[in-house]
ZABA-35188 format. One line per 4 residues: their letters; for each residue x, y, z of C-alpha. Coordinates in nm, 3 decimals, always signed. Example, Ala and Ser with C-alpha at 12.3 -4.5 7.8 and 13.67 -1.06 7.14 Angstrom:
AS) +1.230 -0.450 +0.780  +1.367 -0.106 +0.714
END
This chain:
MNKI) +10.768 +7.341 +9.657  +10.915 +7.206 +9.333  +10.667 +7.091 +9.069  +10.771 +6.897 +8.761
KNTL) +10.557 +6.973 +8.456  +10.596 +6.892 +8.088  +10.588 +7.148 +7.812  +10.314 +7.101 +7.558
FSNI) +10.511 +7.000 +7.249  +10.852 +6.877 +7.360  +10.759 +6.685 +7.680  +11.082 +6.816 +7.832
PVTI) +11.025 +6.837 +8.210  +11.012 +7.189 +8.351  +11.067 +7.256 +8.721  +10.832 +7.511 +8.876
DKNS) +10.990 +7.650 +9.194  +11.037 +7.968 +9.401  +11.227 +8.135 +9.117  +10.969 +8.060 +8.848
LIMA) +10.777 +8.333 +8.670  +10.406 +8.258 +8.629  +10.189 +8.464 +8.398  +9.825 +8.431 +8.500
IESS) +9.497 +8.548 +8.350  +9.167 +8.598 +8.536  +8.831 +8.669 +8.367  +8.569 +8.488 +8.574
CDET) +8.331 +8.784 +8.610  +8.373 +9.155 +8.535  +8.748 +9.213 +8.571  +8.994 +9.131 +8.295
ACAI) +9.325 +9.074 +8.470  +9.677 +8.961 +8.391  +9.972 +8.931 +8.628  +10.327 +8.803 +8.640
VKGG) +10.437 +8.665 +8.976  +10.769 +8.520 +9.089  +10.757 +8.215 +9.314  +10.393 +8.269 +9.400
REVL) +10.467 +8.557 +9.637  +10.646 +8.841 +9.455  +10.428 +9.039 +9.213  +10.616 +9.183 +8.914
ANVV) +10.307 +9.298 +8.725  +9.940 +9.327 +8.821  +9.699 +9.465 +8.560  +9.321 +9.484 +8.607
ASQI) +9.063 +9.627 +8.366  +8.740 +9.672 +8.563  +8.391 +9.682 +8.412  +8.208 +9.825 +8.715
KIHE) +8.115 +10.150 +8.541  +7.968 +9.959 +8.247  +7.742 +9.741 +8.462  +7.632 +10.013 +8.708
EYGG) +7.337 +10.120 +8.493  +7.201 +9.763 +8.493  +7.234 +9.715 +8.869  +7.450 +9.407 +8.825
VIPE) +7.676 +9.216 +8.588  +7.527 +9.126 +8.249  +7.716 +8.813 +8.136  +7.696 +8.877 +7.762
IAAR) +7.822 +9.233 +7.798  +8.097 +9.121 +8.037  +8.223 +8.859 +7.790  +8.241 +9.115 +7.508
EHLE) +8.433 +9.354 +7.731  +8.682 +9.077 +7.815  +8.743 +9.025 +7.444  +8.815 +9.397 +7.405
AINV) +9.055 +9.411 +7.700  +9.239 +9.077 +7.704  +9.525 +9.162 +7.468  +9.569 +9.503 +7.627
VIDE) +9.614 +9.365 +7.980  +9.852 +9.092 +7.857  +10.072 +9.345 +7.677  +10.070 +9.577 +7.979
AFKQ) +10.171 +9.294 +8.213  +10.472 +9.207 +7.996  +10.562 +9.576 +7.989  +10.533 +9.624 +8.366
AGVN) +10.741 +9.315 +8.444  +11.000 +9.387 +8.176  +10.992 +9.030 +8.044  +10.865 +8.846 +7.737
GSDI) +10.690 +8.517 +7.675  +11.008 +8.313 +7.657  +11.097 +8.424 +8.013  +10.774 +8.281 +8.157
SAFA) +10.798 +7.942 +8.330  +10.428 +7.854 +8.297  +10.096 +8.015 +8.203  +9.800 +7.991 +8.443
GTVG) +9.434 +8.070 +8.391  +9.111 +8.058 +8.589  +8.902 +7.752 +8.499  +8.604 +7.826 +8.726
PGLV) +8.373 +7.884 +8.896  +8.243 +8.191 +8.718  +8.047 +8.312 +8.415  +8.112 +8.064 +8.134
GCLL) +8.142 +8.317 +7.850  +8.379 +8.529 +8.056  +8.592 +8.235 +8.168  +8.632 +8.115 +7.809
VGLN) +8.795 +8.441 +7.702  +9.067 +8.428 +7.966  +9.125 +8.054 +7.961  +9.155 +8.039 +7.581
ATKS) +9.405 +8.325 +7.594  +9.605 +8.136 +7.858  +9.606 +7.815 +7.654  +9.710 +8.007 +7.342
LALA) +10.007 +8.162 +7.520  +10.116 +7.824 +7.658  +10.097 +7.671 +7.311  +10.270 +7.964 +7.144
YDKP) +10.567 +7.959 +7.382  +10.565 +7.581 +7.444  +10.536 +7.625 +7.819  +10.332 +7.438 +8.082
FIGV) +9.966 +7.527 +8.124  +9.812 +7.541 +8.475  +9.438 +7.569 +8.530  +9.330 +7.724 +8.862
NHLN) +9.015 +7.712 +9.074  +8.899 +8.070 +9.131  +8.811 +8.008 +9.497  +9.150 +7.857 +9.575
AHIA) +9.305 +8.161 +9.409  +9.127 +8.395 +9.652  +9.277 +8.203 +9.943  +9.621 +8.213 +9.775
ANFI) +9.604 +8.595 +9.765  +9.721 +8.572 +10.126  +10.054 +8.423 +10.015  +10.147 +8.740 +9.826
DTNL) +10.420 +8.935 +10.010  +10.386 +8.716 +10.322  +10.549 +8.408 +10.475  +10.214 +8.237 +10.538
EPPF) +10.229 +7.857 +10.537  +9.954 +7.600 +10.610  +9.787 +7.484 +10.823  +9.517 +7.748 +10.870
IALL) +9.142 +7.806 +10.871  +9.023 +8.016 +10.577  +8.706 +8.226 +10.570  +8.612 +8.282 +10.206
VSGG) +8.351 +8.556 +10.160  +8.251 +8.675 +9.814  +7.952 +8.766 +9.601  +7.876 +8.403 +9.526
HTQI) +8.037 +8.203 +9.805  +8.067 +8.192 +10.183  +8.279 +7.905 +10.308  +8.497 +7.799 +10.600
IKVA) +8.785 +7.592 +10.465  +9.034 +7.381 +10.658  +9.368 +7.413 +10.478  +9.586 +7.140 +10.626
SYSD) +9.854 +7.164 +10.357  +9.907 +7.288 +10.002  +9.744 +6.969 +9.875  +9.482 +6.908 +10.147
MEII) +9.188 +7.150 +10.160  +8.842 +7.072 +10.295  +8.525 +7.282 +10.302  +8.387 +7.232 +10.653
GETI) +8.105 +7.486 +10.631  +7.924 +7.705 +10.379  +7.610 +7.907 +10.321  +7.291 +7.716 +10.253
DDAV) +7.134 +8.009 +10.068  +7.267 +8.362 +10.010  +7.639 +8.431 +10.009  +7.760 +8.724 +10.218
GEAY) +7.825 +8.944 +9.915  +7.486 +8.857 +9.771  +7.316 +8.948 +10.100  +7.501 +9.280 +10.109
DKVA) +7.393 +9.369 +9.756  +7.030 +9.272 +9.819  +7.009 +9.472 +10.143  +7.177 +9.767 +9.969
RLIG) +6.901 +9.761 +9.706  +6.635 +9.748 +9.977  +6.757 +10.077 +10.122  +6.808 +10.238 +9.781
LPYP) +7.184 +10.215 +9.733  +7.316 +10.185 +9.375  +7.528 +9.896 +9.243  +7.773 +9.784 +9.365
GGPK) +7.594 +9.813 +9.695  +7.823 +9.624 +9.931  +8.105 +9.882 +9.958  +7.852 +10.166 +9.986
LDKL) +7.668 +9.985 +10.266  +7.997 +9.930 +10.448  +8.077 +10.301 +10.429  +7.737 +10.405 +10.567
AQEG) +7.761 +10.143 +10.842  +8.071 +10.311 +10.978  +7.855 +10.617 +11.058  +7.577 +10.421 +11.229
NPFA) +7.501 +10.246 +11.557  +7.566 +9.870 +11.516  +7.336 +9.791 +11.808  +7.043 +10.010 +11.705
FKLP) +6.842 +9.711 +11.583  +6.857 +9.347 +11.692  +6.860 +9.132 +11.380  +6.831 +8.751 +11.375
EAKV) +7.119 +8.506 +11.341  +7.020 +8.182 +11.165  +7.052 +7.860 +11.364  +7.213 +7.616 +11.120
GDFD) +7.501 +7.363 +11.135  +7.818 +7.422 +11.338  +8.008 +7.585 +11.052  +7.728 +7.659 +10.803
FSFS) +7.560 +7.992 +10.732  +7.220 +8.124 +10.625  +7.154 +8.487 +10.540  +6.814 +8.474 +10.367
GLKT) +6.627 +8.522 +10.696  +6.846 +8.819 +10.784  +6.767 +8.975 +10.447  +6.393 +8.927 +10.513
AVLR) +6.428 +9.082 +10.859  +6.590 +9.390 +10.707  +6.307 +9.410 +10.451  +6.050 +9.413 +10.732
LVKS) +6.254 +9.673 +10.917  +6.269 +9.900 +10.612  +5.893 +9.866 +10.554  +5.827 +9.963 +10.917
FDGK) +5.953 +10.312 +10.835  +5.699 +10.363 +10.558  +5.630 +10.735 +10.537  +5.887 +10.817 +10.804
EMPV) +6.255 +10.903 +10.784  +6.458 +10.585 +10.773  +6.777 +10.566 +10.985  +6.983 +10.427 +10.697
NDIC) +7.319 +10.438 +10.873  +7.187 +10.251 +11.176  +7.021 +9.985 +10.959  +7.347 +9.936 +10.767
ASFQ) +7.551 +9.918 +11.086  +7.311 +9.672 +11.252  +7.309 +9.447 +10.945  +7.687 +9.456 +10.922
ECVS) +7.726 +9.379 +11.292  +7.502 +9.075 +11.260  +7.686 +8.941 +10.955  +8.038 +9.002 +11.084
STLV) +7.966 +8.861 +11.430  +7.812 +8.547 +11.282  +8.110 +8.490 +11.053  +8.375 +8.535 +11.320
KKVR) +8.188 +8.330 +11.580  +8.197 +8.029 +11.347  +8.557 +8.089 +11.246  +8.657 +8.094 +11.614
KALE) +8.472 +7.766 +11.668  +8.661 +7.608 +11.375  +8.996 +7.730 +11.508  +8.921 +7.581 +11.849
EYGY) +8.788 +7.250 +11.716  +9.081 +7.184 +11.483  +9.347 +7.335 +11.706  +9.475 +7.574 +11.437
SQVV) +9.652 +7.897 +11.528  +9.620 +8.083 +11.196  +9.315 +8.231 +11.026  +9.298 +8.365 +10.671
LAGG) +9.035 +8.599 +10.524  +8.975 +8.578 +10.148  +8.738 +8.686 +9.871  +8.596 +9.014 +9.748
VAAN) +8.410 +9.078 +10.076  +8.745 +9.047 +10.258  +8.769 +9.420 +10.182  +8.479 +9.487 +10.422
SEIR) +8.599 +9.703 +10.710  +8.407 +9.538 +10.995  +8.478 +9.179 +10.889  +8.849 +9.260 +10.862
KKIF) +8.842 +9.433 +11.200  +8.681 +9.135 +11.373  +8.912 +8.880 +11.205  +9.223 +9.071 +11.312
ALEN) +9.078 +9.111 +11.662  +9.126 +8.735 +11.697  +9.496 +8.814 +11.739  +9.407 +8.942 +12.088
DGYK) +9.333 +8.579 +12.173  +9.663 +8.446 +12.043  +9.569 +8.365 +11.683  +9.761 +8.495 +11.380
AYAP) +9.533 +8.660 +11.122  +9.593 +8.729 +10.754  +9.399 +8.921 +10.489  +9.510 +9.037 +10.143
IMKY) +9.572 +9.405 +10.081  +9.270 +9.565 +9.916  +9.378 +9.529 +9.552  +9.421 +9.154 +9.599
CTDN) +9.080 +9.104 +9.768  +8.876 +9.158 +9.453  +8.931 +8.953 +9.138  +9.288 +8.978 +9.009
ASMV) +9.541 +8.756 +8.835  +9.819 +8.777 +9.096  +9.618 +8.546 +9.321  +9.573 +8.305 +9.028
AASA) +9.950 +8.291 +8.979  +10.007 +8.236 +9.351  +9.758 +7.950 +9.354  +9.910 +7.796 +9.041
ILFD) +10.256 +7.767 +9.190  +10.179 +7.696 +9.557  +9.863 +7.485 +9.567  +9.884 +7.131 +9.429
NTFD) +9.516 +7.099 +9.335  +9.546 +7.250 +8.987  +9.461 +7.132 +8.633  +9.747 +7.037 +8.399
DIDV) +9.542 +6.909 +8.104  +9.521 +7.178 +7.835  +9.188 +7.028 +7.727  +9.028 +7.116 +8.062
EVFS) +8.694 +7.295 +8.023  +8.555 +7.589 +8.219  +8.290 +7.531 +8.486  +8.034 +7.773 +8.625
RA) +7.970 +7.640 +8.975  +8.192 +7.512 +9.255
END
């Protein structure tokens, strides 16, 4: 796992290995995060400043407000990470930051802070893809090694990824419209749940009958997804109760059953087609109770399943550090620019 990188001013080669300390910064959306991780798997510090309360009144993330909040929090989370880990900048082997995808104004705050630290301490800079980082969250405190099939489910992305090695990753399927997290939030709004709706819908679903209503599963490619039709079906279902008491828990449970079953059916197909024995769940929606339950149920059929603990499912910097040191598809050029879409 050794990587040879040059420092920014001296060009003296630096070896990044299992004993290296990586400080990482994540600011792609509405969490300002900084972490220090040893060898990509051992977390020494994990600091997250969330903006959920700020954006609740708007029913979603406002990019301009989020960027300003990152500016307010960035130095605080960096200082706290150093304090938690009991190290200083000279002890860090390399500095890593999220390059994208994400909100451009938000990404710029974290990435510029990362570049500044690398320049100030004359250490290597490593730019990280946010989606790869979510997958790498599964390396924290585990012995997971490729190959495996990854199911990435978040607010903006739904993908099945074949991870053949640390340097060979291929998206073999993805959503053609709404991402899972997006579908959850839209359905939550339809039934009157406040932002963020996904976790609240999940909680209500656990009290409902998942087979109360038969909802449609889109017929798309072998490993692709579509959730816009499902969202429309729920809208029609909600309207059918106009003037009558709506069985909210049952609607939530039926929607969640349809989504989770669709996801796991396609993951199972990918495992069988490629002959892989390991499956990894990643992304913010990896915290969903029913999706986790169904992914781990694959172990009954002989597969090994992984999912990050809850605090590493949502955006955090520990996963960025893990990706920086373990995955090879990173950015070493300090002039790299942020990007908004995958």
